[in-house]
C-alpha positions as CSV (number, residue, x, y, z in Angstrom):
1,M,16.9,-19.5,-0.7
2,T,17.3,-17.5,-3.8
3,S,18.4,-18.9,-7.1
4,F,21.1,-17.4,-9.4
5,T,23.1,-18.7,-12.3
6,S,25.6,-17.2,-14.7
7,T,26.9,-18.6,-17.9
8,V,29.7,-17.3,-20.2
9,N,29.7,-17.3,-24.0
10,K,32.9,-16.2,-25.6
11,Q,32.2,-14.3,-28.8
12,G,34.6,-13.4,-31.6
13,D,36.8,-10.3,-31.3
14,G,37.6,-11.0,-27.6
15,I,34.1,-10.3,-26.3
16,C,32.6,-12.4,-23.5
17,V,28.9,-12.3,-22.8
18,I,27.9,-13.2,-19.3
19,S,24.2,-14.2,-19.0
20,I,22.7,-13.9,-15.5
21,E,19.5,-15.4,-14.3
22,G,17.4,-15.3,-11.2
23,Y,18.1,-13.2,-8.1
24,L,21.3,-11.3,-7.6
25,D,21.5,-10.3,-4.0
26,A,23.8,-10.5,-0.9
27,H,23.5,-14.4,-1.0
28,T,24.4,-14.8,-4.7
29,A,26.7,-11.8,-5.4
30,S,29.8,-14.0,-4.7
31,D,28.7,-16.3,-7.6
32,L,28.8,-13.4,-10.0
33,E,32.0,-12.2,-8.6
34,S,33.5,-15.7,-9.2
35,T,32.2,-15.6,-12.8
36,M,33.8,-12.2,-13.4
37,Q,37.1,-13.3,-11.9
38,G,37.1,-16.3,-14.2
39,V,36.4,-14.2,-17.3
40,L,39.1,-11.8,-16.4
41,A,41.6,-14.7,-15.7
42,D,40.8,-15.9,-19.2
43,G,41.9,-12.5,-20.5
44,C,38.6,-11.1,-21.5
45,R,38.3,-7.4,-21.0
46,R,35.4,-6.7,-23.4
47,I,32.4,-7.9,-21.4
48,V,28.7,-7.7,-22.0
49,V,26.3,-8.7,-19.2
50,D,22.9,-10.0,-20.4
51,F,20.2,-9.2,-17.9
52,S,17.3,-10.6,-19.9
53,H,16.6,-13.4,-17.3
54,L,17.5,-11.5,-14.2
55,D,14.4,-10.9,-12.0
56,Y,15.9,-9.0,-9.1
57,I,19.1,-7.1,-8.1
58,S,20.1,-5.7,-4.8
59,S,22.7,-3.2,-3.8
60,A,25.1,-6.1,-3.2
61,G,24.6,-7.3,-6.7
62,L,25.2,-3.8,-8.0
63,G,28.4,-3.7,-6.0
64,V,29.9,-6.5,-8.0
65,F,30.0,-4.4,-11.1
66,M,31.6,-1.5,-9.2
67,V,34.4,-3.9,-8.0
68,F,35.4,-4.8,-11.5
69,I,34.7,-1.7,-13.7
70,E,37.8,0.3,-12.8
71,S,40.3,-2.5,-13.3
72,V,38.7,-3.6,-16.6
73,R,38.8,0.0,-18.0
74,K,42.3,0.4,-16.7
75,D,43.3,-2.6,-18.9
76,G,41.6,-1.0,-21.9
77,G,38.3,-2.9,-21.7
78,D,34.8,-2.2,-20.6
79,I,31.7,-3.7,-19.1
80,K,28.5,-3.0,-21.1
81,L,25.0,-4.0,-19.7
82,A,22.1,-5.2,-21.8
83,S,18.5,-6.4,-21.9
84,M,17.4,-5.3,-18.5
85,K,13.8,-5.8,-17.4
86,D,12.2,-2.5,-16.3
87,K,12.2,-3.3,-12.6
88,V,16.0,-4.1,-12.7
89,F,16.8,-1.0,-14.8
90,S,14.9,1.1,-12.3
91,V,17.4,0.1,-9.5
92,F,20.3,0.9,-11.8
93,D,18.8,4.2,-12.7
94,L,17.9,5.2,-9.2
95,L,21.5,4.8,-8.1
96,G,22.9,6.7,-11.1
97,F,24.5,3.7,-12.9
98,P,23.6,4.8,-16.4
99,V,26.2,7.5,-15.9
100,L,28.9,4.9,-15.2
101,F,27.9,2.1,-17.5
102,E,26.5,1.9,-21.1
103,I,23.2,0.2,-21.0
104,F,21.7,-1.2,-24.2
105,P,18.2,-2.6,-25.0
106,L,19.8,-5.7,-26.8
107,V,22.8,-7.8,-26.2
108,S,23.7,-7.6,-29.9
109,E,23.8,-3.7,-29.7
110,A,26.1,-3.9,-26.7
111,V,28.4,-6.3,-28.6
112,E,28.4,-4.1,-31.6
113,A,29.3,-1.0,-29.5
114,F,32.8,-2.4,-28.9
115,P,35.2,-1.0,-31.5
116,A,36.7,-3.6,-33.9
117,S,40.0,-5.0,-32.7
118,A,43.1,-3.7,-34.4
């Protein structure tokens, strides 16, 4: 059985940082999907996902981000990705995700990339 956890940290300026840890695969993707739904239900549309403690991601895990990106952007927000380990980034890169998502070396850089709220 694979282990996965996600935690949400609400920042100032309407930004939510979702930290994910462990293995994101077909068995755990629904956990991330629930976290994303909760964040969106709370009104957060400026989302940073912290990958610093994620050890593995499968195509099912990648699919969770695809499910939400269009609606978040339609509502004027965005999902930015940060702090990926090399082996996790290589999966994103192989499937062309850097064209669809901004990926930052540090969570702080991803947070700062959001424009200031008016």
